[in-house]
C-alpha positions in Angstrom: -27.6 80.7 31.1 -24.1 82.0 30.7 -22.2 80.0 28.2 -18.8 81.9 28.8 -16.0 80.1 30.6 -15.6 80.9 34.2 -12.1 82.1 35.2 -11.2 78.6 36.1 -12.5 77.1 32.9 -10.7 79.8 30.9 -7.4 79.0 32.6 -7.9 75.4 31.9 -8.8 76.1 28.2 -5.6 78.2 27.8 -3.6 75.3 29.3 -5.2 72.8 26.9 -4.8 75.1 23.9 -1.1 75.7 24.6 -0.4 72.0 25.0 -2.3 71.1 21.8 -0.5 73.9 19.9 2.8 72.4 20.8 1.9 68.7 20.2 -1.1 68.2 17.9 0.3 69.5 14.6 2.8 66.7 14.3 -0.2 64.2 14.5 -2.6 65.9 12.1 -3.9 63.8 9.2 -3.6 65.2 5.7 -6.8 66.9 4.6 -8.8 64.9 2.2 -6.4 61.9 2.2 -7.6 58.4 2.6 -5.1 56.3 4.5 -4.8 52.5 4.7 -6.6 51.1 7.8 -3.4 49.9 9.3 -1.6 53.2 8.9 -4.7 55.1 10.3 -4.7 52.8 13.3 -1.0 53.3 13.9 -1.5 57.0 13.9 -4.5 56.8 16.3 -2.4 54.8 18.7 0.4 57.4 18.4 -1.8 60.3 19.3 -3.4 58.4 22.2 0.1 57.8 23.6 1.0 61.5 23.2 -2.2 62.4 25.1 -1.5 60.0 27.8 2.1 61.1 28.2 0.9 64.7 28.5 -1.7 63.8 31.1 -4.7 64.4 28.8 -6.1 60.9 28.6 -8.9 59.8 30.8 -9.5 63.4 32.1 -12.7 62.4 34.1 -11.3 59.1 35.4 -10.4 59.0 39.1 -6.7 59.5 39.7 -6.5 56.0 41.3 -7.6 54.6 37.9 -5.0 56.5 35.8 -7.1 59.6 35.0 -6.9 63.2 36.3 -10.2 63.3 38.2 -11.5 66.4 36.4 -15.0 67.6 35.8 -17.3 66.9 32.9 -17.1 70.6 31.6 -13.3 70.3 31.5 -13.5 67.3 29.4 -15.9 69.1 27.1 -13.5 72.1 26.9 -10.5 69.9 26.0 -12.6 68.1 23.3 -13.6 71.5 21.8 -9.9 72.5 21.7 -8.8 69.1 20.3 -11.4 69.4 17.5 -9.6 72.4 16.2 -7.1 70.0 14.6 -7.6 67.2 12.1 -6.4 64.4 14.4 -6.7 60.7 14.2 -9.6 60.1 16.4 -12.7 58.1 16.1 -14.0 54.6 17.0 -10.7 52.9 16.8 -9.7 54.7 20.1 -13.0 56.0 21.5 -14.6 52.5 21.8 -12.0 51.8 24.3 -11.8 55.2 26.2 -15.5 56.0 26.0 -17.2 52.5 26.1 -14.9 49.7 27.3 -13.3 51.6 30.2 -16.6 53.0 31.7 -18.1 49.4 31.9 -14.8 47.9 33.4 -14.6 50.7 35.8 -18.2 50.4 37.0 -18.9 46.7 36.8 -15.4 45.0 36.8 -13.1 43.7 39.5 -10.1 45.4 40.9 -7.9 43.0 38.9 -9.7 43.8 35.7 -9.4 47.6 36.3 -5.6 47.1 36.9 -5.3 45.0 33.8 -7.2 47.0 31.2 -7.7 50.8 32.2 -4.1 52.1 32.3 -2.9 50.2 29.1 -6.1 51.5 27.2 -5.5 55.1 28.3 -1.9 54.7 27.2 -2.9 53.6 23.7 -1.4 50.1 24.2 -4.8 48.3 24.1 -7.5 49.0 21.5 -11.1 47.8 21.5 -14.0 47.0 19.3 -17.7 46.5 20.1 -19.3 43.2 19.6 -23.0 43.9 20.2 -25.2 44.1 17.1 -26.2 40.9 15.2 -28.0 40.4 11.9 -31.3 39.8 13.8 -30.5 42.1 16.8 -29.7 45.6 15.8 -32.0 48.2 17.2 -33.4 45.4 19.4 -30.2 44.4 21.1 -32.1 42.2 23.6 -32.9 39.8 20.7 -29.3 38.7 20.3 -28.6 35.0 19.7 -24.9 34.6 20.2 -24.7 32.1 23.0 -22.2 31.1 25.6 -22.2 28.0 27.7 -19.7 26.9 30.3 -17.2 24.2 29.2 -17.8 20.7 30.6 -14.1 20.2 31.6 -14.7 22.1 34.9 -12.3 24.9 33.9 -15.0 27.5 34.3 -14.3 28.8 30.8 -17.2 29.8 28.4 -17.6 28.5 24.9 -19.1 31.1 22.6 -20.8 30.6 19.2 -22.5 33.2 17.1 -22.1 36.2 14.8 -21.8 39.9 15.3 -22.0 42.6 12.7 -21.1 46.4 12.3 -18.0 45.7 14.4 -16.0 48.8 13.8 -12.3 48.3 13.5 -12.6 44.6 14.8 -10.1 43.5 12.2 -7.3 45.7 13.8 -8.2 45.9 17.5 -6.7 44.0 20.4 -9.9 43.3 22.5 -13.6 43.4 22.1 -16.5 44.0 24.5 -18.9 41.2 24.0 -22.5 40.6 25.2 -23.9 37.1 24.7 -26.9 35.0 25.8 -26.1 32.7 28.7 -29.7 31.7 29.7 -32.4 31.3 27.2 -34.9 30.3 29.7 -35.6 33.8 31.0 -36.9 37.0 29.3 -34.5 38.3 26.7 -33.0 41.2 28.6 -32.3 39.0 31.7 -30.4 36.1 30.2 -27.4 38.0 29.0 -23.8 38.2 30.2 -20.9 40.5 29.4 -17.3 39.5 28.6 -14.0 41.1 27.2 -12.6 39.0 24.4 -9.0 38.8 23.2 -9.5 39.2 19.5 -6.6 36.8 18.8 -8.5 34.0 20.5 -8.9 30.9 18.2 -12.3 30.8 16.6 -12.6 34.5 16.2 -12.9 35.6 12.4 -13.4 39.1 11.1 -14.6 39.9 7.6 -14.5 43.6 6.6 -17.6 45.2 5.0 -17.2 47.4 2.0 -19.0 50.7 2.7 -20.5 53.4 0.5 -17.7 55.7 1.5 -15.2 53.2 0.1 -13.8 52.4 3.5 -14.1 49.1 5.3 -13.9 49.8 9.0 -17.0 47.9 9.7 -16.9 44.1 10.0 -18.8 40.9 10.4 -17.3 38.9 13.3 -17.8 35.2 13.5 -17.3 33.3 16.8 -16.9 29.5 16.6 -16.3 27.6 19.7 -14.3 30.5 21.2 -13.1 29.8 24.7 -13.2 32.7 27.0 -11.9 32.4 30.6 -14.4 33.2 33.3 -11.9 35.8 34.6 -12.9 37.8 31.5 -16.5 38.1 32.5 -17.5 41.7 33.5 -20.1 41.8 36.2 -22.3 38.8 37.3 -23.8 36.1 35.1 -27.0 37.5 33.9 -25.9 41.1 34.3 -25.1 41.7 30.7 -27.9 44.1 30.0 -26.9 46.4 32.8 -23.4 46.3 31.5 -24.5 47.1 27.9 -26.5 50.1 29.0 -23.3 51.5 30.8 -21.5 51.0 27.5 -24.3 52.7 25.4 -24.5 55.6 27.9 -20.8 56.2 27.4 -21.2 56.1 23.6 -24.2 58.6 23.7 -22.5 61.0 26.1 -19.5 61.0 23.7 -21.6 61.8 20.6 -20.4 65.1 19.3 -19.6 64.5 15.7 -16.6 66.0 14.1 -16.1 69.1 16.3 -18.1 72.2 15.7 -19.9 71.7 12.3 -21.3 75.2 12.6 -18.0 76.9 13.0 -16.6 74.8 10.1 -19.5 75.9 7.8 -19.2 79.6 8.9 -15.6 79.6 7.8 -16.5 78.0 4.5 -19.4 80.4 3.9 -16.9 83.3 4.2 -14.9 81.9 1.2 -17.6 80.7 -1.1 -18.8 83.5 -3.6 -22.6 84.2 -3.7 -22.5 85.4 -7.3 -23.5 88.9 -6.3 -20.1 90.3 -5.3 -20.1 88.9 -1.8 -19.9 85.5 0.0 -22.4 83.1 1.3 -21.7 84.5 4.8 -23.7 87.5 3.6 -26.8 85.3 3.0 -29.2 85.8 6.1 -30.8 82.4 5.6 -27.5 80.6 5.8 -26.4 82.7 8.8 -29.6 81.9 10.6 -29.2 78.2 10.0 -25.6 78.3 11.1 -26.4 80.3 14.2 -29.2 78.0 15.2 -26.8 75.0 15.0 -24.2 77.0 17.0 -26.6 77.6 19.8 -27.6 73.9 19.8 -23.9 72.9 20.0 -23.2 75.1 22.9 -26.2 73.9 24.8 -25.4 70.3 24.1 -21.8 70.8 25.3 -23.1 72.1 28.7 -25.8 69.4 28.9 -23.1 66.7 28.3 -21.0 68.3 31.0 -23.9 68.1 33.4 -24.5 64.4 32.6 -20.7 63.6 32.9 -20.7 65.2 36.2 -23.7 63.0 37.2 -21.6 59.9 36.1 -18.5 61.1 38.1 -20.7 61.3 41.2 -21.9 57.7 40.7 -25.3 58.7 39.4 -26.9 57.2 36.3 -28.1 59.6 33.7 -30.1 56.8 32.0 -32.2 57.9 29.1 -31.1 61.5 29.4 -27.9 60.5 27.5 -30.1 59.5 24.6 -31.1 63.1 24.2 -27.4 64.0 23.5 -27.0 61.4 20.8 -30.4 62.1 19.2 -29.8 65.8 18.9 -26.3 65.6 17.8 -26.9 63.0 15.1 -29.7 64.7 13.5 -28.2 68.2 13.7 -24.9 67.2 12.2 -26.6 65.4 9.2 -28.7 68.5 8.5 -25.7 70.9 8.7 -23.3 68.7 6.7 -26.1 68.6 4.1 -26.1 72.4 4.3 -22.5 72.4 3.6 -22.9 70.2 0.6 -25.6 72.6 -0.8 -23.2 75.6 -0.2 -20.5 74.0 -2.3 -22.9 73.4 -5.2 -21.4 71.2 -8.0 -18.0 71.3 -6.3 -19.6 69.1 -3.6 -20.0 66.3 -6.2 -16.6 66.6 -7.8 -14.0 68.5 -5.9 -11.6 70.8 -7.8 -8.0 69.8 -8.0 -6.1 70.8 -4.9 -9.3 71.0 -2.8 -8.7 68.9 0.3 -11.6 70.1 2.4 -14.4 69.0 0.1 -13.5 65.3 0.2 -13.5 65.5 4.1 -17.0 67.1 3.9 -18.2 64.5 1.4 -17.0 61.7 3.8 -18.5 63.2 6.9 -21.8 63.9 5.1 -22.0 60.2 4.0 -21.0 59.0 7.5 -23.6 61.3 9.2 -26.3 58.8 8.2 -24.6 56.1 10.2 -24.9 58.1 13.3 -28.7 58.1 12.9 -28.5 54.4 13.7 -25.3 53.6 15.5 -25.6 53.7 19.2 -29.3 53.6 19.1 -31.6 54.5 16.1 -33.5 57.8 16.3 -36.8 55.9 16.7 -35.5 53.8 19.6 -34.1 56.9 21.4 -37.3 58.8 21.0 -39.1 55.9 22.6 -36.7 55.9 25.5 -37.0 59.6 26.0 -40.8 59.5 25.9 -41.1 56.6 28.3 -38.2 57.1 30.8 -37.8 60.9 30.8 -41.2 62.2 30.1 -43.1 59.4 31.7 -45.3 58.7 28.7 -47.0 55.3 28.3 -44.8 52.5 26.9 -45.3 50.7 23.6 -47.1 47.4 23.8 -44.6 44.5 24.0 -45.6 40.9 23.1 -42.2 39.6 24.4 -42.4 41.1 27.9 -41.9 38.5 30.6 -41.7 35.6 28.0 -38.7 33.3 28.1 -36.4 34.0 25.1 -36.5 30.4 24.0 -40.2 30.6 23.7 -40.2 33.6 21.3 -40.8 33.2 17.6 
């Protein structure tokens, strides 16, 4: 396989690189700095608005929906070039662009697409994901948050329950929410999908203190929350299909913090090896970085292939799990290598060293990505059963009404 750009791709890369060179530096975050949540969110919005104004938001979305109608490989190329800068990215914006918008575009009505897609691409609406629950993490189908239609004939839904690990829910405008609307059918069939205005009465978010010192995760409590039926995405009972569209977008977007291998190679060239050279002279380190670089390049082209499938209306299904599984494990391994290369400096950064705190944070956060968006074990099962055609695990809850489960 030829991993080099075609002439058309090279021209697009040059265009992207020139635009980013002119606009990205003004939005870069200070290396090693920890910003207050509200300030980081404001900077995320500002960068998304800059992208949208320049025509770089929603690259693969059809032009009719506010995008540019480009290919998956062009989206990958832009992401590679954007990753050269330390920009305010991450879940605060990507939950909207990579998860909320795909489900609205695929399962929503024309009115919902017109209402949400353009403002989200413009950075005017931000989103959180209200999926996981204390007893429904890796097994999302076990969720217990329920919705019943109001008795006043309005058609509204009344929602009660609890969600957890809701990234940035305390600062976002809207949430994508999956709830149980019919407990009398098997667990995956009784779910429905909504978009929720996070300022609705009865919505309470409680930030969770994390090992990194940050608190972007939340518990979200829903108490008699009234949601108009106009905010339902897809049909009643179609919540699982909508959720899979969301998770496919999350897994296709899994790429970590740019190229970890390139980052480590640059670091290795500056770290003395104690023998008059640098760690870049160490054959074992070079081999590990080279293997990671080959994996990254292969993943980028595989992602482009899957995004092209999506743009054609095809469903990659469990193939998207392969991207996330490979990316999460590789990044954790390589960030761990980076910590080892730094030695004692990785534990306590020297004064004026801004790069090490970034590496420390990324290494700690890399453990999250082995769980978020599908735990490794769950993804391996999906790949085994749905891609390789291997026998499925025994399931005692199959075809059993949810209300009958213990």
